[in-house]
Structures are given as structure tokens and as C-alpha cells.
C-alpha positions in Angstrom: -17.6 168.0 -44.9 -16.3 164.8 -43.3 -17.6 161.3 -44.2 -17.5 159.2 -41.1 -18.6 155.7 -40.1 -20.8 155.6 -37.1 -21.1 152.5 -34.9 -24.2 151.9 -32.8 -24.5 149.6 -29.8 -27.3 148.3 -27.6 -30.4 150.6 -27.5 -28.9 152.9 -30.1 -28.5 150.0 -32.5 -32.1 149.0 -31.9 -33.4 152.5 -32.5 -31.3 153.1 -35.6 -32.1 149.6 -37.0 -28.5 149.2 -38.1 -25.2 148.4 -36.4 -23.4 151.1 -38.4 -23.8 153.7 -41.1 -21.8 156.2 -43.1 -22.8 159.8 -42.9 -21.5 163.2 -44.1 -21.1 165.6 -41.2 -19.5 169.0 -40.5 -18.9 169.9 -36.9 -18.1 168.3 -33.6 -19.1 164.9 -32.2 -21.8 166.4 -30.0 -23.5 168.0 -33.1 -23.1 164.6 -34.9 -24.9 162.8 -32.1 -27.6 165.4 -31.9 -28.2 165.1 -35.7 -28.4 161.3 -35.5 -30.6 161.6 -32.4 -33.1 163.6 -34.3 -32.9 161.3 -37.3 -33.3 158.0 -35.4 -35.2 159.1 -32.3 -32.5 158.1 -29.7 -33.8 158.5 -26.2 -30.5 158.9 -24.5 -29.1 162.4 -23.9 -25.5 163.2 -24.7 -24.5 163.3 -21.0 -25.5 159.6 -20.6 -23.1 158.4 -23.4 -19.4 158.1 -24.0 -18.0 158.8 -27.5 -15.0 157.2 -29.2 -13.2 158.1 -32.4 -11.0 155.6 -34.1 -10.9 153.2 -31.1 -10.1 155.8 -28.4 -12.4 157.7 -26.1 -12.9 161.2 -27.4 -14.4 164.5 -26.1 -17.8 165.7 -27.3 -16.2 168.9 -28.7 -13.7 167.1 -30.8 -14.3 167.5 -34.5 -15.5 164.6 -36.7 -12.6 164.2 -39.1 -12.9 162.6 -42.6 -12.6 158.8 -42.5 -13.1 158.5 -38.7 -14.9 155.6 -37.1 -17.2 157.1 -34.4 -18.8 155.0 -31.7 -21.5 156.2 -29.4 -21.5 154.0 -26.3 -24.5 153.8 -24.0 -24.4 152.9 -20.4 -23.8 149.2 -19.8 -25.9 147.3 -17.3 -24.7 144.0 -15.8 -25.5 141.6 -13.2 
């Protein structure tokens, strides 16, 4: 079981009600997001997000390793 810090931005932060949280997780980054989506009611599907681990873009099938800082990055709109 890995203890990770998850960072939330934009609409994900609003839905979670926090900017970050620590969570125990076993599995890949996709499974981590899906578990948090169920917990917090995130509207965005995995294919609309990017994921980063320890400051570098990662793949959804990468494992969540103990002590990692995971960021789920929603699409950015600008003008």
C-alpha cells in the first residue's frame, strides 16, 4: 500500500473541497483517480485529464509509489 499526496487544481479542487490530501492506495494512477472520482464526485473522465507524478507527466498505467506527489491536471481554458 502506497501513501501518496494528491494535488487538485481548478474544478477538481472545487469538487474535493481541498487543494491536496494524503491517501493510501494500491494500484496504478488510473485506479487512484477513479477511486477519488467516486469519493469526491469529479465530473471529468480520465481521458480529459493529464496526470503527473513527482513533477513530471506520467502515464495512467504507472503505479502510485509510496511518497509520491500526484497531480491530476484538468484542461485549462484561456482567453
